[in-house]
C-alpha positions in Angstrom: -53.8 -231.7 -163.8 -55.3 -228.0 -163.6 -52.2 -227.3 -161.5 -50.1 -229.0 -164.2 -50.7 -226.2 -166.7 -50.4 -223.1 -164.8 -47.0 -224.7 -163.7 -46.3 -224.8 -167.4 -48.0 -221.8 -168.6 -46.0 -219.9 -165.7 -42.7 -221.6 -167.0 -43.1 -220.5 -170.7 -43.7 -216.9 -169.5 -40.2 -216.8 -167.4 -38.5 -218.2 -171.0 -38.7 -215.1 -172.4 -36.7 -213.4 -169.9 -34.3 -216.6 -169.3 -32.9 -216.7 -172.8 -32.0 -213.5 -173.6 -30.3 -212.8 -170.5 -28.1 -216.3 -171.1 -27.8 -215.9 -174.7 -28.0 -212.2 -175.8 -27.7 -209.7 -173.5 -24.1 -208.7 -171.4 -22.7 -211.8 -168.9 -23.4 -209.5 -166.1 -27.4 -209.4 -165.9 -27.8 -213.2 -165.8 -25.6 -212.6 -162.6 -28.0 -209.9 -161.6 -30.8 -211.5 -162.6 -29.7 -214.5 -160.1 -29.2 -212.1 -157.3 -32.8 -210.6 -157.8 -33.6 -214.5 -157.4 -31.9 -214.5 -154.0 -33.2 -211.5 -153.0 -36.8 -212.8 -153.0 -35.9 -216.5 -152.1 -34.2 -215.2 -149.3 -36.9 -212.8 -147.8 -39.6 -215.9 -148.6 -36.8 -218.1 -146.3 -36.4 -215.6 -143.5 -40.3 -214.5 -143.2 -40.4 -218.7 -142.3 -37.9 -218.3 -139.6 -38.3 -214.5 -138.9 -42.4 -214.0 -138.9 -43.2 -210.2 -139.3 -39.5 -208.7 -138.6 -38.5 -207.0 -142.1 -35.7 -205.4 -140.7 -34.0 -208.9 -139.6 -35.1 -209.7 -142.7 -33.9 -207.6 -144.5 -30.5 -208.0 -143.0 -30.6 -211.3 -144.0 -31.6 -211.2 -147.2 -28.2 -208.3 -147.7 -26.0 -211.3 -146.0 -27.6 -214.0 -148.9 -27.4 -211.4 -152.1 -23.7 -210.5 -150.4 -22.7 -214.0 -149.9 -24.0 -215.0 -153.0 -22.4 -212.4 -155.2 -18.8 -213.4 -153.9 -19.0 -217.1 -154.2 -19.7 -215.9 -158.2 -17.1 -213.2 -158.0 -14.2 -216.0 -156.8 -15.9 -219.4 -158.1 -16.1 -220.2 -155.0 -12.5 -220.0 -154.0 -11.0 -220.7 -156.9 -10.5 -217.4 -157.4 -9.5 -215.1 -155.3 -10.0 -216.8 -152.4 -9.0 -214.8 -149.8 -13.1 -213.0 -150.4 -14.5 -216.4 -149.9 -12.7 -217.3 -147.1 -13.7 -213.9 -145.4 -17.5 -213.9 -146.7 -17.8 -217.6 -145.3 -16.0 -217.1 -142.1 -18.0 -213.6 -141.7 -21.1 -215.4 -141.7 -21.5 -216.2 -138.2 -20.0 -212.8 -135.7 -22.7 -211.1 -138.3 -25.2 -212.8 -137.9 -24.8 -213.1 -133.7 -24.0 -209.3 -133.8 -27.6 -208.6 -135.8 -28.9 -210.5 -132.4 -26.2 -208.8 -129.5 -27.9 -205.5 -130.9 -31.7 -206.2 -130.7 -32.3 -207.3 -127.2 -36.3 -207.0 -127.6 -35.2 -210.6 -129.8 -33.8 -212.3 -127.7 -36.6 -215.0 -126.9 -36.1 -215.8 -130.9 -32.2 -215.3 -131.1 -31.7 -218.8 -131.3 -33.6 -219.8 -134.2 -33.6 -216.6 -135.9 -29.6 -216.4 -135.7 -29.5 -219.8 -137.1 -31.7 -218.7 -139.6 -29.4 -215.8 -140.8 -26.6 -218.0 -141.2 -28.3 -221.0 -143.0 -29.9 -218.8 -145.5 -26.8 -217.0 -147.5 -25.5 -220.9 -147.6 -28.9 -222.4 -148.8 -30.2 -219.3 -150.9 -27.5 -217.4 -151.9 -24.5 -220.4 -151.9 -26.4 -222.8 -153.9 -27.9 -219.8 -156.3 -24.1 -218.9 -156.9 -23.3 -222.3 -158.8 -25.9 -221.7 -161.4 -24.3 -218.2 -161.6 -21.4 -219.3 -162.3 -21.9 -222.6 -164.3 -22.9 -219.7 -167.0 -19.3 -218.4 -167.5 -18.2 -222.4 -167.8 -16.6 -222.5 -171.2 -18.0 -220.5 -174.4 -21.0 -218.1 -174.6 -23.5 -221.4 -176.2 -22.0 -223.6 -173.7 -22.4 -221.5 -170.4 -25.8 -221.0 -171.3 -26.7 -224.5 -172.7 -25.5 -225.5 -169.0 -27.8 -223.3 -167.3 -30.6 -224.4 -169.4 -30.1 -228.3 -168.9 -29.8 -227.8 -164.9 -33.1 -226.2 -165.3 -34.6 -228.7 -167.4 -33.2 -231.2 -165.0 -35.5 -229.4 -162.2 -38.3 -228.7 -163.6 -38.9 -231.3 -166.0 -38.0 -233.5 -163.2 -41.2 -232.0 -160.6 -43.7 -231.9 -163.8 -43.0 -235.3 -164.2 -43.3 -235.9 -160.4 -46.5 -234.0 -161.0 -47.6 -236.0 -164.1 -47.2 -239.6 -162.6 -48.5 -239.1 -159.5 -51.7 -237.9 -160.1 -52.1 -240.6 -163.1 -50.5 -243.4 -161.6 -51.0 -242.7 -157.2 -49.4 -245.4 -155.6 -47.6 -245.6 -152.0 -46.3 -242.5 -150.4 -43.1 -241.5 -150.5 -42.8 -239.7 -147.7 -45.9 -238.3 -146.0 -44.5 -237.0 -142.8 -42.4 -234.6 -144.8 -45.0 -234.2 -147.9 -48.2 -235.8 -147.6 -49.1 -236.0 -151.4 -45.9 -237.0 -153.0 -45.6 -240.8 -154.2 -43.2 -243.1 -155.4 -44.7 -243.0 -158.9 -44.2 -239.6 -158.9 -40.7 -239.8 -157.8 -40.0 -242.3 -160.9 -41.7 -239.5 -162.9 -39.5 -237.1 -161.7 -36.7 -239.0 -162.8 -38.3 -239.9 -165.8 -38.7 -235.8 -166.9 -35.0 -234.9 -165.4 -33.6 -237.5 -168.4 -35.8 -236.1 -171.0 -35.0 -232.8 -170.3 -30.8 -234.1 -171.2 -31.8 -236.2 -174.2 -34.0 -233.0 -175.3 -30.5 -230.9 -174.3 -28.5 -233.3 -176.0 -30.2 -233.2 -179.6 -31.3 -230.0 -179.7 -28.8 -227.1 -178.1 -26.2 -228.8 -176.0 -24.6 -231.7 -178.0 -21.6 -231.6 -176.8 -23.0 -233.5 -173.5 -23.1 -236.7 -174.5 -25.7 -239.5 -173.2 -23.7 -241.4 -171.6 -22.8 -238.6 -169.7 -25.3 -237.0 -169.4 -27.8 -239.8 -168.2 -26.3 -240.7 -165.0 -26.4 -236.6 -164.4 -30.2 -236.4 -164.8 -30.4 -239.4 -162.1 -28.4 -238.1 -159.7 -29.0 -234.6 -160.1 -32.8 -235.3 -159.9 -32.8 -237.3 -157.5 -31.0 -234.8 -155.2 -33.5 -232.4 -156.7 -36.5 -234.5 -155.0 -34.1 -234.4 -151.7 -34.2 -230.4 -152.1 -38.0 -230.3 -152.4 -38.4 -232.4 -149.1 -36.0 -230.4 -147.7 -37.8 -227.5 -147.8 -40.9 -228.9 -147.3 -39.8 -229.9 -143.9 -39.1 -226.0 -143.1 -42.4 -225.1 -144.2 -44.2 -227.2 -141.9 -41.9 -226.3 -139.3 -42.9 -222.7 -139.9 -46.5 -224.2 -140.4 -47.2 -223.0 -144.1 -47.9 -224.6 -147.6 -46.1 -222.6 -149.6 -43.1 -220.1 -149.0 -45.5 -217.1 -151.0 -47.8 -216.6 -153.2 -45.8 -214.6 -156.1 -46.0 -217.4 -158.9 -49.3 -218.9 -160.2 -49.3 -222.9 -159.5 -45.8 -222.9 -158.1 -46.1 -220.9 -154.6 -43.5 -218.3 -154.2 -39.9 -218.2 -155.3 -38.5 -220.3 -152.7 -40.4 -223.4 -153.6 -39.5 -223.3 -157.4 -35.9 -223.3 -156.4 -36.0 -225.4 -153.8 -34.8 -228.8 -156.2 -33.4 -226.4 -158.5 -30.9 -225.1 -156.5 -29.6 -229.2 -155.1 -29.6 -230.1 -158.8 -27.6 -227.0 -159.9 -24.9 -228.1 -157.1 -24.6 -231.5 -158.4 -24.5 -229.9 -161.9 -21.9 -227.4 -161.0 -19.7 -230.3 -159.1 -20.1 -232.4 -161.7 -18.3 -230.2 -163.9 -15.9 -228.8 -161.9 -14.3 -231.9 -160.9 -14.0 -233.7 -164.9 -16.9 -236.0 -163.8 -18.8 -234.7 -166.7 -17.3 -233.1 -169.6 -17.9 -231.4 -172.6 -16.8 -232.8 -176.1 
């Protein structure tokens, strides 16, 4: 349970940073914060694939941050579609060119090139949905949607850990994550739903519970899959955590693995009209 306490404390430390960026400071500052998160998370991601290769990792970080900013600026092609198309199409040749100009890395070029393409899409692209979400509706609504997404992911993560510790039971997917249980998965969904209920009654009344609860269940479930996907990558690299920057959480990538998937669901639900604000 001490790990749960560390996670809660870490979250409370970040609240005074995130909330002013969402509600008070100029809009661009939150996007800059997202870009910083992408920078660190991409570095952790490429450490898994590139090992001790700061030059290769640095190039991948640049690609990821640039893709994130282009995706946010163009709203994933809804505005300035040409720039977004160019960013998508340009990822592959740029990654291949990096391998071409570094012949000493030829033995690992296949894996590293794939990682250089995946990182901008996985980290930069999915995190861009959070930055784009901040611009939906009014300033308070956009900020509320971002906080809602954070709560769906992080309440779900804490609920999963608490239920797993208390109830235990059959393992969810032991080949990938031996500590996760079915009871933990259920607790995670309960936590995500509680996050939506809290949002509705406290800071986002424009999101009805009839739409918010199903959104929490879908986004929470997909977020748990995102957590498992990152676990596969870490197991492949032979590490437990992507980094050690956050006490109780591991690295930044460990903290956003579920969030990136949940954010994509929330953003797409809003953009397609499946979820509307009153």
